[in-house]
C-alpha positions in Angstrom: 4.9 14.3 13.6 5.6 11.6 11.1 3.4 8.4 11.1 6.4 6.4 10.1 10.1 7.5 10.2 12.9 5.2 8.8 16.5 6.0 9.7 19.5 4.3 8.2 17.2 1.3 7.5 18.6 -1.9 6.0 16.3 -4.6 4.8 16.8 -8.1 3.4 16.7 -11.8 4.2 19.1 -14.2 6.1 21.3 -11.3 7.1 21.9 -10.4 3.4 20.9 -6.8 2.8 18.8 -5.9 -0.3 18.7 -2.3 0.6 20.8 -0.3 3.0 20.9 3.2 4.5 17.4 4.2 3.8 16.1 7.4 5.3 12.5 8.5 4.7 9.3 9.4 6.5 5.5 9.5 5.9 3.2 12.1 7.4 -0.5 12.2 7.6 -2.0 12.8 4.2 1.2 12.0 2.3 1.0 9.9 -0.9 4.4 8.2 -1.2 5.1 6.1 -4.3 8.0 3.6 -4.2 9.5 3.1 -7.7 12.6 1.4 -9.0 13.9 -1.5 -11.1 12.5 -5.0 -10.7 14.1 -6.9 -7.8 15.4 -3.7 -6.1 13.7 -4.6 -2.9 10.4 -2.7 -2.9 8.2 -5.5 -1.5 10.9 -6.5 1.0 10.9 -2.9 2.3 7.1 -2.9 2.5 7.0 -6.2 4.5 9.6 -4.8 6.9 7.6 -1.6 7.4 4.6 -3.8 8.3 6.6 -5.7 10.9 6.3 -9.0 8.9 10.1 -9.3 9.0 12.7 -7.5 11.1 15.0 -4.8 9.7 18.7 -5.9 9.4 19.8 -2.5 10.7 18.6 0.9 11.5 15.2 1.7 12.9 11.5 2.2 12.1 9.6 4.5 14.3 5.7 4.6 14.4 4.4 7.8 15.9 1.4 10.1 15.8 -0.7 7.4 17.5 0.0 4.8 14.8 0.7 1.2 15.8 2.0 -1.5 13.4 -1.3 -3.4 13.6 -3.2 -0.3 12.5 -1.7 -0.3 9.0 -3.9 -1.4 6.2 -2.2 -3.7 3.6 -3.2 -4.6 0.1 -0.6 -7.1 -1.2 0.0 -8.3 -4.7 -2.7 -10.9 -5.5 -1.8 -14.5 -6.1 -3.8 -17.2 -7.9 -4.6 -18.7 -4.5 -5.9 -15.4 -3.2 -8.1 -14.9 -6.2 -9.8 -18.3 -5.6 -10.4 -17.8 -1.9 -13.8 -19.4 -1.0 -15.3 -16.8 1.3 -18.0 -14.1 1.1 -17.1 -10.5 0.4 -18.2 -9.5 3.8 -16.1 -12.1 5.5 -13.0 -11.0 3.5 -13.5 -7.4 4.4 -14.3 -8.2 8.1 -11.0 -10.1 8.3 -9.2 -6.8 8.1 -9.9 -6.5 11.8 -8.0 -9.6 12.7 -4.9 -7.6 13.7 -7.0 -5.8 16.3 -8.5 -8.8 17.9 -5.6 -10.2 19.8 -7.0 -13.3 21.6 -10.6 -12.4 21.1 -12.4 -15.2 19.1 -15.3 -13.0 17.8 -15.8 -9.8 15.9 -17.4 -7.0 17.8 -20.5 -5.1 16.6 -18.3 -2.1 16.0 -16.0 -4.0 13.7 -18.9 -5.4 11.7 -20.1 -1.9 11.3 -16.7 -0.8 10.2 -16.6 -3.6 7.5 -20.0 -2.4 6.3 -18.8 1.2 6.1 -15.6 0.2 4.2 -17.8 -1.7 1.7 -19.8 1.5 1.3 -16.7 3.7 0.7 -15.6 1.4 -2.1 -19.1 1.3 -3.6 -19.4 -2.5 -3.3 -22.1 -2.9 -0.6 -24.3 -4.9 -3.0 -21.5 -7.5 -3.3 -21.3 -8.2 0.4 -23.0 -11.7 0.1 -21.2 -12.7 -3.1 -18.4 -15.3 -3.1 -15.1 -13.6 -3.5 -13.7 -16.0 -6.1 -16.7 -15.3 -8.4 -15.9 -11.6 -8.7 -13.9 -9.9 -11.5 -10.4 -8.8 -10.9 -11.4 -5.2 -10.4 -14.1 -6.1 -7.9 -11.6 -8.3 -6.0 -9.2 -5.4 -5.7 -12.0 -3.2 -4.4 -12.8 -5.9 -1.7 -9.2 -6.1 -0.7 -8.9 -2.4 -0.4 -12.0 -2.3 1.7 -10.3 -5.0 3.8 -7.3 -2.8 4.2 -9.5 0.1 5.3 -10.9 -2.0 8.2 -7.4 -2.1 9.7 -6.8 1.7 9.6 -8.0 5.2 9.3 -4.4 6.5 9.0 -2.1 4.6 6.6 -2.6 2.1 3.8 0.3 0.2 2.0 -0.5 -0.9 -1.5 1.7 -3.3 -3.5 1.0 -3.0 -7.2 -2.8 -2.5 -6.6 -3.7 -2.3 -10.3 -1.6 -5.3 -11.5 -3.5 -7.2 -14.1 -6.4 -4.8 -14.4 -7.8 -3.4 -17.6 -7.3 0.3 -18.2 -10.8 1.4 -17.3 -10.7 -0.5 -13.9 -7.1 0.7 -13.3 -8.3 4.3 -13.6 -11.2 3.6 -11.2 -8.8 2.1 -8.7 -6.5 5.1 -8.8 -9.4 7.4 -8.5 -10.6 5.6 -5.3 -7.1 5.6 -3.8 -6.8 9.3 -4.5 -10.2 9.9 -2.9 -9.1 8.0 0.3 -5.9 10.0 0.4 -7.8 13.3 0.1 -9.7 12.3 3.3 -6.5 12.3 5.2 -5.4 8.6 4.9 -1.7 8.4 4.0 -0.8 6.1 1.2 2.4 4.2 0.4 2.2 2.6 -3.0 4.6 0.4 -4.9 4.1 1.0 -8.6 5.8 0.0 -11.9 3.6 2.6 -13.6 5.8 5.7 -13.3 3.2 7.9 -15.1 0.6 7.1 -12.4 3.3 7.5 -9.6 4.1 11.0 -11.0 0.4 11.9 -11.4 -0.9 11.0 -8.0 2.0 11.0 -5.5 3.1 13.8 -3.2 6.5 12.1 -2.5 8.7 9.6 -4.3 11.0 7.0 -2.9 13.3 5.6 -5.7 15.3 2.6 -4.8 17.9 0.7 -6.6 21.6 1.3 -7.2 20.9 4.9 -6.3 18.3 6.0 -3.8 16.2 9.2 -3.7 13.6 10.4 -1.3 11.7 13.7 -1.6 8.7 15.5 -3.0 7.6 14.7 -6.5 8.7 18.1 -7.6 12.2 17.5 -6.2 12.4 14.1 -7.9 11.4 15.6 -11.3 14.4 17.9 -11.0 16.8 15.1 -10.2 19.2 13.4 -12.7 18.0 10.0 -11.3 14.4 10.7 -12.5 15.5 11.7 -16.0 17.2 8.3 -16.7 14.6 6.2 -15.0 11.5 7.8 -16.6 13.1 7.5 -20.0 14.1 3.9 -19.4 10.6 2.8 -18.6 8.9 4.8 -21.3 7.3 7.4 -18.9 6.7 11.0 -19.3 7.4 14.0 -17.0 4.2 15.8 -15.8 
């Protein structure tokens, strides 16, 4: 059974659709990369899947024991987020907020989960550091650890390596791949078509034309030929 299933989905703002008629699903262990031209609606789609805004039409079903508040989310970083004056542990622990409802305090189990997330990302030694004092790569690891606190099933990543140098970028992709190999499904927006083709199991291409299928099916499509060439990518 799919964790998320979208049928005839339309997304946008103020009743104006950016994308219409989307059909796709994500199963346990899938690695779905969302690609397409700038402004095609990728982030809008992700916010709709997260329940941060309602769909204009169609439906999103959450199944296989997944609830909307159990999806880990790593958004694109802003200047304000990079300068957030909190400790690393506090940032990671806040990934539990969606589970707390009206509870004013974190539980012992949630604090343990935050510590385990730090360990998985190899940043336990940073737990007491101030977040805004970290490098860009360290901050992204912290935010990924935060996303893990919210879920053991599905993480949504919006350009997770934006602004990182090549070495740190490779490290982030390796970490995400390792989490996926442990059974966590991944939905990742990426402008890096080479990375999308290297790591994904499925591709959702959105724009004037829409494609959803396995990576192998995408590589055989005429849509892939034109897009990969236009962004300077290479078939793998």
